[in-house]
C-alpha positions, -999 to 999 in steps of 0.1 A, spaced: 0 0 0 30 23 3 31 27 -35 1 50 -37 14 75 -12 46 75 -31 27 81 -64 7 108 -48 39 125 -36 54 122 -70 23 137 -86 23 166 -61 60 172 -69 55 171 -107 20 186 -111 25 215 -87 29 247 -107 61 264 -95 58 298 -110 21 306 -111 5 337 -95 -30 335 -79 -46 343 -112 -29 313 -129 -7 333 -152 30 326 -155 51 357 -148 83 341 -160 93 342 -196 91 310 -215 123 291 -217 133 265 -241 149 233 -227 185 237 -238 203 207 -251 228 194 -226 249 163 -223 259 143 -192 286 119 -186 286 84 -172 316 69 -155 325 36 -171 347 15 -149 377 0 -165 391 -33 -154 418 -15 -133 392 7 -115 399 38 -135 370 58 -148 363 66 -185 339 93 -195 312 82 -220 291 108 -237 254 103 -232 227 121 -251 203 142 -232 166 149 -239 172 171 -269 159 206 -276 123 218 -274 117 253 -286 84 269 -276 85 292 -307 84 263 -331 50 254 -345 62 219 -354 73 212 -318 41 226 -305 19 205 -327 39 174 -318 36 183 -281 -2 188 -283 -6 154 -299 18 136 -276 5 151 -243 -30 137 -247 -22 102 -234 -2 117 -206 -31 140 -196 -54 110 -195 -27 90 -176 -24 118 -150 -61 119 -144 -62 82 -141 -35 82 -114 -54 108 -93 -87 90 -97 -71 57 -87 -56 74 -56 -91 88 -47 -107 54 -51 -81 40 -26 -92 64 0 -62 87 -3 -71 123 7 -82 143 -23 -58 168 -38 -72 198 -55 -59 199 -90 -66 223 -118 -63 218 -156 -30 237 -154 -17 211 -128 -25 183 -152 -11 201 -182 23 208 -164 24 173 -150 17 158 -184 45 179 -199 69 166 -172 59 130 -178 64 135 -215 99 149 -209 108 120 -186 95 95 -212 116 110 -240 147 112 -218 143 75 -210 143 67 -247 175 86 -252 193 71 -222 182 34 -224 171 27 -259 193 14 -286 170 29 -312 179 57 -336 161 84 -316 192 106 -315 215 92 -342 238 122 -342 246 118 -305 247 81 -300 278 61 -306 280 25 -317 300 2 -294 330 1 -319 328 39 -326 327 46 -288 358 25 -283 377 45 -309 371 77 -289 383 63 -256 417 52 -244 422 16 -234 425 8 -198 459 5 -180 463 -32 -191 453 -23 -227 420 -43 -225 437 -75 -214 435 -92 -181 472 -84 -176 503 -72 -194 530 -98 -184 567 -91 -190 591 -119 -195 620 -104 -175 645 -118 -150 648 -96 -119 684 -88 -128 676 -77 -164 691 -42 -172 663 -37 -197 636 -34 -170 644 2 -163 635 14 -198 604 -7 -199 591 7 -166 599 43 -176 580 39 -209 551 22 -191 548 51 -166 547 77 -193 520 59 -212 503 51 -179 501 13 -185 504 -14 -158 529 -42 -164 533 -72 -142 566 -89 -138 561 -126 -128 591 -137 -108 612 -161 -129 633 -189 -115 671 -188 -117 676 -214 -145 704 -239 -140 723 -264 -161 700 -290 -148 670 -271 -162 688 -269 -195 694 -307 -196 658 -315 -186 646 -294 -215 669 -310 -240 664 -346 -229 627 -353 -240 633 -342 -276 670 -350 -278 681 -316 -292 717 -307 -290 737 -275 -287 736 -270 -325 698 -266 -323 694 -247 -291 719 -226 -272 716 -223 -234 704 -187 -237 677 -197 -261 665 -225 -238 664 -202 -208 643 -177 -228 620 -205 -239 616 -217 -203 609 -182 -191 580 -177 -216 565 -211 -205 568 -200 -169 549 -168 -175 522 -187 -194 518 -210 -163 516 -179 -141 488 -166 -163 468 -198 -161 472 -199 -123 460 -163 -120 425 -170 -132 426 -142 -158 410 -147 -192 435 -130 -214 470 -117 -212 496 -99 -234 530 -116 -230 559 -92 -239 596 -94 -237 614 -67 -217 632 -50 -246 600 -36 -261 595 -2 -275 562 13 -285 546 46 -296 533 73 -273 498 68 -288 497 31 -278 470 34 -251 451 64 -264 447 56 -301 465 25 -314 452 -2 -291 415 10 -293 417 9 -331 433 -25 -332 407 -39 -307 378 -25 -327 391 -41 -359 394 -75 -341 358 -72 -329 348 -63 -364 366 -92 -380 348 -117 -357 314 -99 -361 311 -93 -324 277 -84 -311 286 -85 -274 294 -56 -252 329 -44 -260 335 -34 -224 333 -71 -215 348 -85 -247 373 -59 -258 391 -83 -282 361 -100 -295 349 -136 -290 377 -154 -272 365 -187 -289 375 -173 -323 412 -167 -318 442 -182 -300 470 -158 -305 472 -122 -317 507 -109 -327 512 -73 -318 550 -75 -317 567 -96 -343 584 -96 -377 559 -114 -398 573 -106 -432 548 -128 -452 576 -151 -463 604 -173 -449 635 -155 -438 660 -150 -465 635 -153 -494 623 -125 -517 591 -108 -506 571 -76 -514 567 -60 -548 570 -86 -576 562 -115 -552 529 -105 -536 497 -92 -551 466 -77 -535 446 -109 -536 471 -125 -512 455 -103 -486 419 -98 -499 412 -135 -505 414 -141 -467 396 -126 -437 412 -93 -429 406 -57 -418 422 -24 -426 431 -3 -395 433 34 -403 461 48 -381 477 82 -387 501 76 -358 522 51 -377 553 63 -396 550 71 -434 560 42 -456 593 58 -466 604 57 -429 595 20 -425 617 -11 -428 622 -15 -465 608 -51 -465 576 -40 -447 571 -10 -469 574 -33 -500 549 -58 -485 523 -31 -479 528 -16 -514 525 -50 -530 493 -57 -511 479 -23 -522 474 -12 -486 464 25 -484 488 49 -466 484 54 -429 468 19 -426 477 -12 -407 462 -46 -416 448 -74 -394 452 -108 -411 457 -145 -404 494 -149 -395 517 -159 -423 552 -164 -409 550 -148 -374 586 -148 -363 594 -130 -330 577 -136 -297 580 -100 -287 544 -93 -278 515 -117 -283 481 -121 -268 468 -153 -255 436 -168 -239 434 -194 -213 428 -221 -239 456 -211 -261 481 -207 -232 473 -243 -221 478 -255 -257 512 -237 -260 523 -255 -228 513 -289 -243 535 -315 -260 519 -306 -293 533 -271 -294 561 -258 -271 568 -281 -241 602 -297 -236 588 -329 -252 573 -311 -282 589 -317 -316 619 -295 -324 640 -286 -354 675 -302 -356 690 -268 -364 685 -235 -346 651 -239 -331 634 -213 -308 602 -206 -291 590 -182 -318 597 -209 -344 576 -234 -324 547 -210 -322 550 -202 -359 548 -239 -367 517 -242 -345 501 -213 -363 509 -226 -398 499 -262 -389 465 -253 -375 473 -261 -338 468 -224 -330 445 -198 -347 468 -169 -351 463 -133 -363 488 -106 -370 487 -68 -369 510 -54 -396 530 -32 -392 535 -43 -356 528 -19 -327 555 -33 -304 591 -37 -316 622 -48 -299 650 -24 -293 679 -28 -318 714 -35 -306 729 -52 -276 709 -53 -244 712 -24 -220 718 0 -249 693 24 -265 698 18 -302 733 9 -314 729 14 -351 763 -1 -358 755 -34 -340 752 -64 -363 757 -41 -393 769 -71 -413 734 -86 -411 715 -55 -421 712 -40 -455 725 -5 -460 689 7 -466 678 -6 -431 708 11 -415 700 44 -432 664 42 -423 671 38 -386 698 65 -387 674 89 -404 644 84 -381 662 78 -348 633 55 -340 626 18 -336 612 1 -367 575 11 -374 573 34 -344 568 71 -351 575 85 -317 588 59 -292 610 56 -262 643 42 -275 660 76 -278 656 83 -241 640 117 -245 612 107 -221 634 94 -193 623 109 -160 644 90 -135 629 95 -101 616 130 -109 578 126 -103 571 162 -114 587 155 -148 568 122 -150 535 139 -145 545 164 -172 553 136 -196 521 117 -187 500 147 -195 518 161 -226 532 130 -241 511 101 -230 477 118 -230 480 147 -255 503 128 -279 530 155 -281 563 141 -294 586 163 -272 618 156 -291 640 182 -307 623 195 -338 591 175 -332 574 194 -304 540 192 -319 507 173 -317 513 142 -338 
């Protein structure tokens, strides 16, 4: 029975004329309801808040005959409804409230506005098409969360690695959260236990390659034990662009959802249906061909891409083609990919385990004897974890997709250096050397962290400055490049 007193109170609040004199005339000038917008806080996985634009009730102008005619037609059911409410209250023995026609008219108007607002706020219809964003469009306007939409960003990094410092500095400027699972101190016994099941010798795998392999497997086990659904596994010598969180990842995630025709809420399924993919390579050197073979213009044609599921990812934060690695520039040209565009496609030859996304199912499969365990089949000559993963992708054991050009790239040169452009010069073509010298950037990164220009040490004031100007606004604060990019 409490509902009727509540309704009566609501009616008294809504129907009571607030600016009427005793003679019933309104002394205040008519005011149009101005269009406003509100914001809702959408909680990210890490607890941060993201502002999402929400349309308000729209504009009603008293001077417009069209609006007035629509209002006169629409208010009739609300007028009847208001009278019905009050008559029902009277029949229930609730004390009579003296209402005039103006009470009902104003109350009906209020109910009409509430009704229209409810459509704008909760309906997925096209009531306000200019103000509503589709799920994919909305994601393009908002930065990813601090784990880039994954359950976690997991770095494969021993505690003594000198490369951690640079990774942590870059992560702070771009405001992303990286977890460093503790790695065991691998021993000669671990090495022999890894070699024994498959019988591989020193010519196939060096000690360092085995320890790196074991470290990746350890991090994958950590991920499975964590209970998380997805993770991005990255090595600790990664470089990335200052637009990683704000623009690049949201665009990549939207393309992945589009490729798999996702209809579910992107806030819950940021990378689409997890049953549709096993690995997504975000850091790699998938050159579309075996290493050492010819590739690009004269080898590939556009149908090599278009005959397979793929998506184009418009991205004006990537470097121009003349500043890319010559092989990648040639591949994109041969495939007729437009400028300022990445491609998402089934992996071809995904060498490099620099940064790759996994699900729980795919992580377990990688750890199995079919893919990358100690007992898994191995090459007799120069095998590695990334080769094992590439074999699994090519053989169908894993459903793998690649973003090209990559958005994570390893730092060139020996560890604990920035970029030593003279390092392994004998293995690099003159064109590659010149490209890196000219740009001063890591391959396929337009404004990254390898140069050290965004180092802040322990200076929290400088860090906050870099977070605001570089990480959020996208300003490449390097000599001669102090501009919004």
